[in-house]
C-alpha positions, 0 to 999 in steps of 0.5 A: 519210157524208163527213166534209167539212162542209156548210152547214146547211139552214134548219129551223124551231125546235122547239116547247117541248113537243115531244119528239125521239128520239135519232138514230144517232151513228155518222155525225153530220151536219156542220152548222157555223154562225158562233159567238161566245164563251162569256161574256156571262152575268148578272153579280151585281148587288152585291158582298157587300162593298157590304152583302151580301144584308142591305143596304138596297137600297131606300135605295140605289135612292133614293140612286142616283136622287138622284145621277143625277137619274133619276125612278122612273117605271117606264116601260119602255125602248123597243127599239132593236135593229132594224137592228143588224149582226152582229159581223164574223168574226175576221180572226185565224187559227191559224198552223197552219191551212195545215198538214195535221193528222197524225191518228193511226190510233187514238184512244188517248190523254189528254183535255187540259182547259184551265181544269181548276181552275175549278169546272166544269173540276173537274166535267168532269175528275172525270167524264172520268177514270173512262173516260179519262186526263185532263191539265189546264193551269191556273195555279191549284191543283187542289183535291181532284185525283184521283191519276190526273189530271195537272195542269200548273200554269202559264199557258196562254200559256206555251211550256210548253203546246207541250211538253205537246202535243209529248209526244204522247198527246193524243186530244182538247182540251176548251177551258174556259180562258176569262177572264170577268173584266170588270175585267181590261184589254182587253189581258189579255183579248185575250192570254188569250182570243184569243192563247192560244186561237190557240196551242192551235189551232196546237198541235192542228194541228201535233201531230195532235190529232183532237178539239176541244170548245169550251164557248161559251154561248147568251148569244152570241145576245144577249137582245133583244125581237126574238128569236124564241121559240127560237133555232137554231144558225143564228141571228145572234150579236148578244151583243156589240153592246151589250156591247163588253167581250166582243168578244174572246170572240166572236172566240174562237168565230169562231176555233173556227169557222174552225178547223172549216172549215179542218181538216175532219180534226179533229172540232170541237164547239162547245157553247152551253149556256143559263144554267149553275146550280150551285156554279159562281161564274158570274153567273147563279148569283151573282145567284140567291144574293142574298137580295134580287135586283134585277129590272127593273120591268115585266119577267118574261122566260122563262128557260132554265137548265141544271145544271152536271153536265148540262153536264159530261155534254154535254162527255163525249158530245161526246168520242165519235168521230164527233161534230162540229158546233155544239149548243145545250144546253137544260135541263129547260124554260123558266120565268119569272124570277119563278118561279125566285125563288119556288122559291128563296124570294127576294123581289126588289126591283123598280126601274125599268129606267132607274133601274137602268141609270143606277145600275149605270153609276155603281156599276160605274165606282166598282167597287161592283158586278161587274154592268155595265149592258149585261147588264140585258137578260138580266133584261128580254128573252128569249134561249132556244134550240132544242136539237133538234140536240143531242138528235138528234145528240149524244144529250143530254138533261138529267138534273136537273129544273127545281127541282133545277137552280134549287136547285143554286145553293145547293150548296157546291163 
């Protein structure tokens, strides 16, 4: 089969209980779609500095209601997502897109991991170094680094990154170095996530790196009451419409998509996992670590979660020669948010959605929480994905069952 990418044909979502057999990976199909970014996950509602799990959240709710003048009526908010336009593709492009990549005759070489010092980055590095040489770029220290992993401790945006590519010997790039700090300035987010990634794409083209794996998120589709039961890779990307702070992250994935089309010689893989749980300090895991998490009254959405180690395994599978395309990653199944609370023994505090949204706006403004109000939709509406393509073409299947995946939030990194 030719490596030239072709546009995907429309296909029906997989039913929840349907099983599929793994297909051949020798010559996988090329089915690119437009994607946005790896972010927009749940944010923890309240920082421990505000009072932690033992805080009297009921009193706090009453205080918020008095301050903002919102009555705790329990009325459900109306859906207003009809007619929303999709985020426009990025106008940015890699400076090296017009060049013809120099693809090596063999695939010997190291795997370069950006953001290697994050918890997920360390998991990926420890898994890959068993069968590959691993090189990492991250300005943070690598705690517990294996001796055979090379760590370049500097900012990805610095010119030293070019020197790493110029030295040669890199067969693949795994891009995990995306900033999710909503407190950082718009300029900082843009230069780190967009400009930094543009440089990586430029260096890949200039120095002939034949493989790129970008970790995105299923949250790029955006939670909505209008979503179908399962979203395929062809679904519109609406995750940034109600949450402007992640627009630059959407742009990152548009850059990756543009790179896919303009450089068919490079095998580009974009992974979109559902909510990742484990020792990682992301928003879903932090939220479920709270002893008294807050939920929107009257809402109990179905949720998909995936173990952090299953995500690392999906990255490993993506690095095999011949694999390219965009893949949704689904965990062991779907379950209501209330069932997740029962598995963890949590007793959530229900609040009217209007009160919760108004209160979080005020608390976020005064830096009393890291959970911005637009992300309330993640605990109100469904955003589940169909993973048929990943199972058939990537050969991916989660190894951790639903209870082990949920309880992984109690693990200590």
